[in-house]
Residue, then its C-alpha position, 0 to 999 in steps of 0.5 A: m848366144l846370150s844377151l843383156e838388154v836395157l830398155p827405157k821402159d825399165l827406167s820410166a817407171v822409176a818415180g821421180l827419176d825424170a826430175l832427178a835426170k833433168k836437174l843434173g842435166v842428164t837424159i834417160k838415155d844416159i841413165s840407160i847406158h850407165e846401167a848397161r855398163l854396170a850390167a856388162w861389168d857384173l857379167i864379166h866379174r860373175t863369169p867363171p872361173l870364180s873364187a870362193s867369193m863368186k868373183i872371177d878369178e885367175a888363180s881359181g881358174r888354174k886351180a881348177i884346170r890342174g885339178d881336172v887334168m890330174k883326174m884323167a891323166r897319168i904321168i910316167s917319166d920319159a925313160d919309162r915311155a921310151a922303154a915301153w913295149d907294144v902289147r895285144a893283151p889284156v888290152a891293145g896298147k902299150a906296157w911299161k914297168n912303174s917305179k916299183g917294178a910292176v908292169v902296167a898296161a895302157q890302151q893305145k888310145d890313152w898313150i898320149g903322144s903330145a901336149s896337143e893330144l893331152g889337151a885334146a883329150h881334156q876338152a873331150s872330158r869336159d862335161k858340156t854343162s859345167g865344163r869340169v872333168s868328173g874323172r875316170g875313177s880309180a887310177t888303175v883297174k885289174i884285168g886278170n893279173w894285169t894292172v891297167a892304167n884308167r887314165v890318159v898316160t903322158t909325161a911330165q913335159d907334156f903335162s905342163a905344156a897342155l896345162d900352160k895352153a889351157y891357162r892362156k884360155i882362162g878369162s875368154l868366157a868373160a871377155g864376150w862381154l868385153p865390146a859391150f862394157r868398153h862401149f857403154a863405159s866410153r859413154d857413161v857420164i854418170v861417174e861414181g868415184r871408185s865404184a866398179s864402173s869406173k874400173m877396167p877389166p882385169a887384164f887376164v880377160a882384157r887379153h883375149s879378142s871377143s866376138g861379142t857385139f853390142t847395140d846402141a839403138m837408144k834416143t835421147s828421148g829414151g826410145g829404142y834399146l841397148q843391148g850387149t850380145q855374148r858370142w861363145r867361141y868355146g866353153y860351156p854356156s848352159k849354166l851361164k843363162g842363169l847368170v845373165a838373168a841374175v845380173m838383169r835381176t840386180r839391175e832391175r832392183d837398181m832401176g827400181g829404187l837404188l838408182a833413184k837413191r844414188l842419183s838423189k845423192h848426186v843431186k846433193d853433191f851438185d847442190s854443193g858445187l861438187v863435180v859429180f859427172g865426167g865428160k863423154 
């Protein structure tokens, strides 16, 4: 379980922030909710799978999944699978002739019978820290005069079906922050035009249900706290603890100076008669 947390004490130390808030007619709680919204947004968009620019990206997730499954799978034709026979040596399993006429054997545990079995093999092969598959080394190994597959053996149809099922999970890690984001977004009265805080999460994230939670226990006066909690249903959160810490450092820097500058701009807009805040 991971959490983001915004405390009023983080804001109260910002010089001049109280005066800016009062001039604009907002409270420390309003500003805290704004920061909680931005934090949840950052966490959604910086949770894997990530593009080269380190932003969440569905295409990068598809590429990673396909590459990982290819590291562990050997695809044979339906005809070769149907013609395979049982062997006891050099391994207990199945053997078949490849397209070059050479006989290849595979252990029974690597003889995949369905897309579900391939999906389970993929899940079992994922590293507990990175979530990626490191591979099994060479595609085949020699045992005596035999060539033995060093991969799980599957058909093209089962390979595609297993990928499709895995693709549907893309975005599920980031979706753990959706309840917090949606709650704080619905209560954020500080609008910044077309900034990230005014947008909605990507569709491939928003489609997932989430067991994440939020706590809105801050009073208008600034007492209490705001919290978003990520409850992992599947995935590998070990490295993501650092992500939460990095996002909160960004928000702390914002609260430590940038926020006051942004609100100062709002004050100028306000003095010019522009509408700078939206309704709750």
